[in-house]
HTML snippet that shows the backbone in 3Dmol.js (N, CA, C, O; Angstrom):
<script src="https://3Dmol.org/build/3Dmol-min.js"></script>
<div id="view" style="width:600px;height:400px;position:relative"></div>
<script>
const pdb = `
ATOM      1  N   SER A   1      -9.264  13.753  -1.715  1.00  0.00           N
ATOM      2  CA  SER A   1      -6.946  13.569  -0.582  1.00  0.00           C
ATOM      3  C   SER A   1      -6.024  14.433  -1.543  1.00  0.00           C
ATOM      4  O   SER A   1      -6.084  14.868  -2.693  1.00  0.00           O
ATOM      5  N   ALA A   2      -5.215  14.454  -0.562  1.00  0.00           N
ATOM      6  CA  ALA A   2      -3.860  15.531  -0.919  1.00  0.00           C
ATOM      7  C   ALA A   2      -3.412  15.221  -2.042  1.00  0.00           C
ATOM      8  O   ALA A   2      -3.243  16.232  -2.724  1.00  0.00           O
ATOM      9  N   VAL A   3      -3.086  14.107  -2.659  1.00  0.00           N
ATOM     10  CA  VAL A   3      -2.762  13.605  -3.879  1.00  0.00           C
ATOM     11  C   VAL A   3      -3.557  14.289  -5.298  1.00  0.00           C
ATOM     12  O   VAL A   3      -2.985  14.872  -6.218  1.00  0.00           O
ATOM     13  N   PHE A   4      -4.763  14.074  -5.192  1.00  0.00           N
ATOM     14  CA  PHE A   4      -5.384  14.526  -5.789  1.00  0.00           C
ATOM     15  C   PHE A   4      -6.167  16.210  -5.893  1.00  0.00           C
ATOM     16  O   PHE A   4      -6.914  16.658  -6.764  1.00  0.00           O
ATOM     17  N   THR A   5      -5.734  16.734  -4.866  1.00  0.00           N
ATOM     18  CA  THR A   5      -6.148  18.031  -5.021  1.00  0.00           C
ATOM     19  C   THR A   5      -4.746  18.836  -5.461  1.00  0.00           C
ATOM     20  O   THR A   5      -4.647  19.819  -6.194  1.00  0.00           O
ATOM     21  N   ALA A   6      -3.744  18.123  -4.799  1.00  0.00           N
ATOM     22  CA  ALA A   6      -1.972  18.895  -5.606  1.00  0.00           C
ATOM     23  C   ALA A   6      -1.776  18.248  -7.320  1.00  0.00           C
ATOM     24  O   ALA A   6      -0.921  18.320  -8.202  1.00  0.00           O
ATOM     25  N   ARG A   7      -2.851  17.738  -7.171  1.00  0.00           N
ATOM     26  CA  ARG A   7      -2.754  17.239  -8.979  1.00  0.00           C
ATOM     27  C   ARG A   7      -3.797  18.186  -9.768  1.00  0.00           C
ATOM     28  O   ARG A   7      -3.485  18.615 -10.878  1.00  0.00           O
ATOM     29  N   LYS A   8      -5.022  18.501  -9.190  1.00  0.00           N
ATOM     30  CA  LYS A   8      -5.500  19.093  -9.868  1.00  0.00           C
ATOM     31  C   LYS A   8      -4.802  20.906  -9.416  1.00  0.00           C
ATOM     32  O   LYS A   8      -5.320  21.878  -9.965  1.00  0.00           O
ATOM     33  N   LYS A   9      -4.056  21.028  -8.765  1.00  0.00           N
ATOM     34  CA  LYS A   9      -3.579  22.643  -8.818  1.00  0.00           C
ATOM     35  C   LYS A   9      -2.317  22.687  -9.770  1.00  0.00           C
ATOM     36  O   LYS A   9      -1.961  23.760 -10.258  1.00  0.00           O
ATOM     37  N   ILE A  10      -1.506  21.258 -10.081  1.00  0.00           N
ATOM     38  CA  ILE A  10      -0.317  21.748 -11.164  1.00  0.00           C
ATOM     39  C   ILE A  10      -0.960  20.902 -12.366  1.00  0.00           C
ATOM     40  O   ILE A  10      -0.088  20.305 -12.998  1.00  0.00           O
ATOM     41  N   VAL A  11      -2.069  20.729 -12.774  1.00  0.00           N
ATOM     42  CA  VAL A  11      -2.389  20.384 -13.883  1.00  0.00           C
ATOM     43  C   VAL A  11      -2.035  19.031 -14.315  1.00  0.00           C
ATOM     44  O   VAL A  11      -2.009  18.849 -15.532  1.00  0.00           O
ATOM     45  N   ARG A  12      -1.664  17.719 -13.286  1.00  0.00           N
ATOM     46  CA  ARG A  12      -0.930  16.389 -13.939  1.00  0.00           C
ATOM     47  C   ARG A  12      -1.948  15.319 -13.754  1.00  0.00           C
ATOM     48  O   ARG A  12      -2.948  15.487 -13.056  1.00  0.00           O
ATOM     49  N   LYS A  13      -1.685  14.235 -14.381  1.00  0.00           N
ATOM     50  CA  LYS A  13      -2.226  13.149 -14.116  1.00  0.00           C
ATOM     51  C   LYS A  13      -1.785  12.802 -13.046  1.00  0.00           C
ATOM     52  O   LYS A  13      -0.657  13.210 -12.774  1.00  0.00           O
ATOM     53  N   ALA A  14      -2.625  11.769 -11.864  1.00  0.00           N
ATOM     54  CA  ALA A  14      -2.228  11.121 -10.873  1.00  0.00           C
ATOM     55  C   ALA A  14      -3.074  10.147 -10.763  1.00  0.00           C
ATOM     56  O   ALA A  14      -4.106   9.990 -11.415  1.00  0.00           O
ATOM     57  N   ALA A  15      -2.535   9.320  -9.728  1.00  0.00           N
ATOM     58  CA  ALA A  15      -3.229   7.906  -9.393  1.00  0.00           C
ATOM     59  C   ALA A  15      -2.968   7.665  -7.711  1.00  0.00           C
ATOM     60  O   ALA A  15      -2.012   7.889  -6.968  1.00  0.00           O
ATOM     61  N   GLY A  16      -4.319   7.097  -7.520  1.00  0.00           N
ATOM     62  CA  GLY A  16      -4.080   6.764  -5.655  1.00  0.00           C
ATOM     63  C   GLY A  16      -4.220   5.356  -5.796  1.00  0.00           C
ATOM     64  O   GLY A  16      -4.673   4.780  -6.785  1.00  0.00           O
ATOM     65  N   LEU A  17      -3.793   4.824  -4.719  1.00  0.00           N
ATOM     66  CA  LEU A  17      -3.922   3.412  -4.264  1.00  0.00           C
ATOM     67  C   LEU A  17      -4.086   3.050  -2.815  1.00  0.00           C
ATOM     68  O   LEU A  17      -3.468   3.655  -1.939  1.00  0.00           O
ATOM     69  N   ILE A  18      -5.274   1.638  -2.449  1.00  0.00           N
ATOM     70  CA  ILE A  18      -5.507   1.882  -1.124  1.00  0.00           C
ATOM     71  C   ILE A  18      -5.031   0.626  -1.378  1.00  0.00           C
ATOM     72  O   ILE A  18      -5.150   0.081  -2.475  1.00  0.00           O
ATOM     73  N   THR A  19      -4.367   0.017  -0.196  1.00  0.00           N
ATOM     74  CA  THR A  19      -4.058  -0.829   0.001  1.00  0.00           C
ATOM     75  C   THR A  19      -4.637  -1.899   1.078  1.00  0.00           C
ATOM     76  O   THR A  19      -4.519  -1.731   2.292  1.00  0.00           O
ATOM     77  N   ILE A  20      -5.187  -2.859   0.571  1.00  0.00           N
ATOM     78  CA  ILE A  20      -6.125  -3.869   1.889  1.00  0.00           C
ATOM     79  C   ILE A  20      -5.507  -5.359   1.708  1.00  0.00           C
ATOM     80  O   ILE A  20      -5.349  -6.092   0.732  1.00  0.00           O
ATOM     81  N   SER A  21      -5.231  -5.471   3.092  1.00  0.00           N
ATOM     82  CA  SER A  21      -4.655  -6.984   2.884  1.00  0.00           C
ATOM     83  C   SER A  21      -5.587  -8.118   3.940  1.00  0.00           C
ATOM     84  O   SER A  21      -6.575  -7.777   4.591  1.00  0.00           O
ATOM     85  N   ASP A  22      -5.249  -8.911   3.922  1.00  0.00           N
ATOM     86  CA  ASP A  22      -5.694 -10.450   4.523  1.00  0.00           C
ATOM     87  C   ASP A  22      -4.813 -10.535   5.414  1.00  0.00           C
ATOM     88  O   ASP A  22      -5.183 -11.245   6.349  1.00  0.00           O
ATOM     89  N   LEU A  23      -3.909 -10.156   5.512  1.00  0.00           N
ATOM     90  CA  LEU A  23      -2.997 -10.875   6.674  1.00  0.00           C
ATOM     91  C   LEU A  23      -3.215 -10.505   8.215  1.00  0.00           C
ATOM     92  O   LEU A  23      -3.828  -9.449   8.375  1.00  0.00           O
ATOM     93  N   PRO A  24      -2.849 -11.141   9.319  1.00  0.00           N
ATOM     94  CA  PRO A  24      -3.866 -10.987  10.084  1.00  0.00           C
ATOM     95  C   PRO A  24      -2.885  -9.983  11.019  1.00  0.00           C
ATOM     96  O   PRO A  24      -2.792 -10.261  12.215  1.00  0.00           O
ATOM     97  N   LEU A  25      -2.486  -9.347  10.731  1.00  0.00           N
ATOM     98  CA  LEU A  25      -2.034  -8.007  11.646  1.00  0.00           C
ATOM     99  C   LEU A  25      -2.948  -7.190  12.370  1.00  0.00           C
ATOM    100  O   LEU A  25      -2.484  -6.802  13.442  1.00  0.00           O
ATOM    101  N   ARG A  26      -4.280  -6.753  12.076  1.00  0.00           N
ATOM    102  CA  ARG A  26      -4.948  -6.034  12.846  1.00  0.00           C
ATOM    103  C   ARG A  26      -6.256  -7.179  13.380  1.00  0.00           C
ATOM    104  O   ARG A  26      -7.340  -6.696  13.709  1.00  0.00           O
ATOM    105  N   THR A  27      -6.097  -8.288  13.414  1.00  0.00           N
ATOM    106  CA  THR A  27      -6.995  -9.084  13.917  1.00  0.00           C
ATOM    107  C   THR A  27      -6.926  -9.972  14.880  1.00  0.00           C
ATOM    108  O   THR A  27      -7.764 -10.555  15.567  1.00  0.00           O
ATOM    109  N   LYS A  28      -5.346  -9.972  14.783  1.00  0.00           N
ATOM    110  CA  LYS A  28      -5.101 -11.361  16.340  1.00  0.00           C
ATOM    111  C   LYS A  28      -5.142 -10.145  17.686  1.00  0.00           C
ATOM    112  O   LYS A  28      -4.754  -8.977  17.730  1.00  0.00           O
ATOM    113  N   SER A  29      -5.806 -11.048  18.715  1.00  0.00           N
ATOM    114  CA  SER A  29      -5.594 -10.559  19.900  1.00  0.00           C
ATOM    115  C   SER A  29      -4.357  -9.832  19.989  1.00  0.00           C
ATOM    116  O   SER A  29      -3.267 -10.205  19.556  1.00  0.00           O
ATOM    117  N   LEU A  30      -4.618  -8.781  20.578  1.00  0.00           N
ATOM    118  CA  LEU A  30      -3.083  -7.880  21.443  1.00  0.00           C
ATOM    119  C   LEU A  30      -2.905  -8.736  22.360  1.00  0.00           C
ATOM    120  O   LEU A  30      -1.791  -8.781  21.839  1.00  0.00           O
ATOM    121  N   PHE A  31      -2.864  -9.625  23.389  1.00  0.00           N
ATOM    122  CA  PHE A  31      -2.505 -10.886  24.114  1.00  0.00           C
ATOM    123  C   PHE A  31      -1.254 -11.401  23.509  1.00  0.00           C
ATOM    124  O   PHE A  31      -0.130 -11.504  24.001  1.00  0.00           O
ATOM    125  N   ASP A  32      -1.661 -11.674  22.440  1.00  0.00           N
ATOM    126  CA  ASP A  32      -0.981 -13.221  21.404  1.00  0.00           C
ATOM    127  C   ASP A  32       0.126 -12.410  20.848  1.00  0.00           C
ATOM    128  O   ASP A  32       1.076 -13.051  20.398  1.00  0.00           O
ATOM    129  N   GLY A  33       0.188 -10.952  20.791  1.00  0.00           N
ATOM    130  CA  GLY A  33       1.008 -10.498  19.544  1.00  0.00           C
ATOM    131  C   GLY A  33       1.467 -10.447  18.255  1.00  0.00           C
ATOM    132  O   GLY A  33       0.804 -11.367  17.776  1.00  0.00           O
ATOM    133  N   VAL A  34       1.811 -10.227  17.788  1.00  0.00           N
ATOM    134  CA  VAL A  34       2.205 -10.427  16.245  1.00  0.00           C
ATOM    135  C   VAL A  34       3.518 -10.843  15.968  1.00  0.00           C
ATOM    136  O   VAL A  34       4.592 -10.338  16.296  1.00  0.00           O
ATOM    137  N   ARG A  35       3.239 -11.926  15.259  1.00  0.00           N
ATOM    138  CA  ARG A  35       4.208 -13.024  14.707  1.00  0.00           C
ATOM    139  C   ARG A  35       5.403 -11.961  13.890  1.00  0.00           C
ATOM    140  O   ARG A  35       4.858 -11.017  13.318  1.00  0.00           O
ATOM    141  N   GLU A  36       6.856 -11.998  13.774  1.00  0.00           N
ATOM    142  CA  GLU A  36       7.753 -11.395  13.164  1.00  0.00           C
ATOM    143  C   GLU A  36       7.465 -11.706  11.614  1.00  0.00           C
ATOM    144  O   GLU A  36       7.544 -10.874  10.710  1.00  0.00           O
ATOM    145  N   GLU A  37       7.143 -12.955  11.487  1.00  0.00           N
ATOM    146  CA  GLU A  37       6.865 -12.887  10.347  1.00  0.00           C
ATOM    147  C   GLU A  37       5.677 -12.233   9.549  1.00  0.00           C
ATOM    148  O   GLU A  37       5.872 -11.629   8.495  1.00  0.00           O
ATOM    149  N   ASP A  38       4.748 -12.351   9.973  1.00  0.00           N
ATOM    150  CA  ASP A  38       3.317 -11.575   9.822  1.00  0.00           C
ATOM    151  C   ASP A  38       3.528 -10.315   9.539  1.00  0.00           C
ATOM    152  O   ASP A  38       2.775  -9.876   8.669  1.00  0.00           O
ATOM    153  N   ALA A  39       4.215  -9.656   9.929  1.00  0.00           N
ATOM    154  CA  ALA A  39       4.816  -8.080  10.372  1.00  0.00           C
ATOM    155  C   ALA A  39       5.521  -7.868   8.963  1.00  0.00           C
ATOM    156  O   ALA A  39       5.215  -7.017   8.128  1.00  0.00           O
ATOM    157  N   MET A  40       6.749  -9.027   8.853  1.00  0.00           N
ATOM    158  CA  MET A  40       7.455  -8.882   7.582  1.00  0.00           C
ATOM    159  C   MET A  40       6.044  -9.144   6.149  1.00  0.00           C
ATOM    160  O   MET A  40       5.886  -8.346   5.225  1.00  0.00           O
ATOM    161  N   ASN A  41       5.666  -9.730   6.241  1.00  0.00           N
ATOM    162  CA  ASN A  41       4.624 -10.192   5.340  1.00  0.00           C
ATOM    163  C   ASN A  41       3.874  -8.775   4.666  1.00  0.00           C
ATOM    164  O   ASN A  41       3.815  -8.222   3.568  1.00  0.00           O
ATOM    165  N   TYR A  42       3.369  -8.577   5.996  1.00  0.00           N
ATOM    166  CA  TYR A  42       2.673  -7.314   5.444  1.00  0.00           C
ATOM    167  C   TYR A  42       3.337  -5.669   4.961  1.00  0.00           C
ATOM    168  O   TYR A  42       2.874  -4.800   4.222  1.00  0.00           O
ATOM    169  N   ASN A  43       4.555  -5.747   5.726  1.00  0.00           N
ATOM    170  CA  ASN A  43       5.480  -4.887   5.337  1.00  0.00           C
ATOM    171  C   ASN A  43       6.058  -5.119   3.482  1.00  0.00           C
ATOM    172  O   ASN A  43       6.266  -4.167   2.730  1.00  0.00           O
ATOM    173  N   ASN A  44       6.191  -6.358   3.153  1.00  0.00           N
ATOM    174  CA  ASN A  44       6.682  -6.448   2.272  1.00  0.00           C
ATOM    175  C   ASN A  44       5.893  -6.156   1.033  1.00  0.00           C
ATOM    176  O   ASN A  44       6.387  -5.612   0.046  1.00  0.00           O
ATOM    177  N   SER A  45       4.330  -6.638   1.151  1.00  0.00           N
ATOM    178  CA  SER A  45       3.043  -6.170   0.557  1.00  0.00           C
ATOM    179  C   SER A  45       2.898  -5.160   0.142  1.00  0.00           C
ATOM    180  O   SER A  45       2.880  -4.901  -1.061  1.00  0.00           O
ATOM    181  N   VAL A  46       2.749  -4.293   1.131  1.00  0.00           N
ATOM    182  CA  VAL A  46       2.582  -2.696   1.438  1.00  0.00           C
ATOM    183  C   VAL A  46       3.467  -2.125   0.478  1.00  0.00           C
ATOM    184  O   VAL A  46       2.880  -1.421  -0.344  1.00  0.00           O
ATOM    185  N   SER A  47       4.875  -2.224   0.310  1.00  0.00           N
ATOM    186  CA  SER A  47       5.708  -1.923  -0.514  1.00  0.00           C
ATOM    187  C   SER A  47       6.238  -2.509  -2.190  1.00  0.00           C
ATOM    188  O   SER A  47       6.766  -1.759  -3.011  1.00  0.00           O
ATOM    189  N   ILE A  48       5.980  -3.852  -2.409  1.00  0.00           N
ATOM    190  CA  ILE A  48       6.008  -4.246  -3.333  1.00  0.00           C
ATOM    191  C   ILE A  48       4.826  -4.354  -4.561  1.00  0.00           C
ATOM    192  O   ILE A  48       4.976  -4.560  -5.766  1.00  0.00           O
ATOM    193  N   ILE A  49       3.651  -4.140  -3.799  1.00  0.00           N
ATOM    194  CA  ILE A  49       2.663  -3.854  -5.236  1.00  0.00           C
ATOM    195  C   ILE A  49       2.506  -2.720  -5.466  1.00  0.00           C
ATOM    196  O   ILE A  49       1.915  -2.638  -6.543  1.00  0.00           O
ATOM    197  N   PRO A  50       2.756  -1.515  -4.949  1.00  0.00           N
ATOM    198  CA  PRO A  50       3.019  -0.282  -5.707  1.00  0.00           C
ATOM    199  C   PRO A  50       3.985  -0.186  -6.814  1.00  0.00           C
ATOM    200  O   PRO A  50       3.780   0.380  -7.888  1.00  0.00           O
ATOM    201  N   GLU A  51       5.321  -0.944  -6.355  1.00  0.00           N
ATOM    202  CA  GLU A  51       6.054  -0.818  -7.140  1.00  0.00           C
ATOM    203  C   GLU A  51       5.875  -1.651  -8.409  1.00  0.00           C
ATOM    204  O   GLU A  51       6.136  -1.210  -9.528  1.00  0.00           O
ATOM    205  N   ILE A  52       5.336  -3.090  -8.129  1.00  0.00           N
ATOM    206  CA  ILE A  52       4.397  -3.423  -9.671  1.00  0.00           C
ATOM    207  C   ILE A  52       3.298  -3.193 -10.272  1.00  0.00           C
ATOM    208  O   ILE A  52       2.729  -3.982 -11.026  1.00  0.00           O
ATOM    209  N   LEU A  53       2.870  -1.908  -9.923  1.00  0.00           N
ATOM    210  CA  LEU A  53       1.964  -1.263 -10.448  1.00  0.00           C
ATOM    211  C   LEU A  53       2.572  -0.290 -11.097  1.00  0.00           C
ATOM    212  O   LEU A  53       2.324  -0.189 -12.298  1.00  0.00           O
ATOM    213  N   LEU A  54       3.452   0.601 -10.511  1.00  0.00           N
ATOM    214  CA  LEU A  54       3.971   1.550 -11.568  1.00  0.00           C
ATOM    215  C   LEU A  54       5.352   0.884 -12.583  1.00  0.00           C
ATOM    216  O   LEU A  54       5.590   1.399 -13.676  1.00  0.00           O
ATOM    217  N   GLU A  55       5.760   0.305 -12.326  1.00  0.00           N
ATOM    218  CA  GLU A  55       6.547  -0.533 -13.124  1.00  0.00           C
ATOM    219  C   GLU A  55       5.674  -0.770 -14.636  1.00  0.00           C
ATOM    220  O   GLU A  55       5.991  -0.331 -15.742  1.00  0.00           O
ATOM    221  N   THR A  56       4.551  -1.564 -14.291  1.00  0.00           N
ATOM    222  CA  THR A  56       3.501  -1.872 -15.169  1.00  0.00           C
ATOM    223  C   THR A  56       3.348  -0.631 -16.167  1.00  0.00           C
ATOM    224  O   THR A  56       3.762  -0.664 -17.326  1.00  0.00           O
ATOM    225  N   VAL A  57       2.677   0.519 -15.556  1.00  0.00           N
ATOM    226  CA  VAL A  57       1.944   1.758 -15.845  1.00  0.00           C
ATOM    227  C   VAL A  57       3.086   2.087 -16.497  1.00  0.00           C
ATOM    228  O   VAL A  57       2.754   2.365 -17.650  1.00  0.00           O
ATOM    229  N   LEU A  58       4.601   2.234 -16.325  1.00  0.00           N
ATOM    230  CA  LEU A  58       5.506   3.240 -17.188  1.00  0.00           C
ATOM    231  C   LEU A  58       5.820   2.055 -18.077  1.00  0.00           C
ATOM    232  O   LEU A  58       6.764   2.516 -18.720  1.00  0.00           O
ATOM    233  N   LYS A  59       5.615   0.696 -18.573  1.00  0.00           N
ATOM    234  CA  LYS A  59       5.928   0.032 -19.781  1.00  0.00           C
ATOM    235  C   LYS A  59       4.459   0.196 -20.905  1.00  0.00           C
ATOM    236  O   LYS A  59       4.536   0.063 -22.126  1.00  0.00           O
ATOM    237  N   LEU A  60       3.464   0.438 -20.310  1.00  0.00           N
ATOM    238  CA  LEU A  60       2.445   1.248 -21.242  1.00  0.00           C
ATOM    239  C   LEU A  60       2.526   2.437 -22.226  1.00  0.00           C
ATOM    240  O   LEU A  60       1.513   2.830 -22.805  1.00  0.00           O
TER     241      LEU A  60
END
`;
const viewer = $3Dmol.createViewer("view");
viewer.addModel(pdb, "pdb");
viewer.setStyle({}, {cartoon: {color: "spectrum"}});
viewer.zoomTo();
viewer.render();
</script>
């Protein structure tokens, strides 16, 4: 990935995070649409999880 290529170039430590969600955004029928609540939950989880992990690492 670009993050690890850049890390190697500048000789720094780095971490990557892949977010996998079981929220039903991608599995619903296109005809049903995505509820606003589902979209909000997905967006919140994608931003909150990295923040929690970063705060935890910085405390180590």
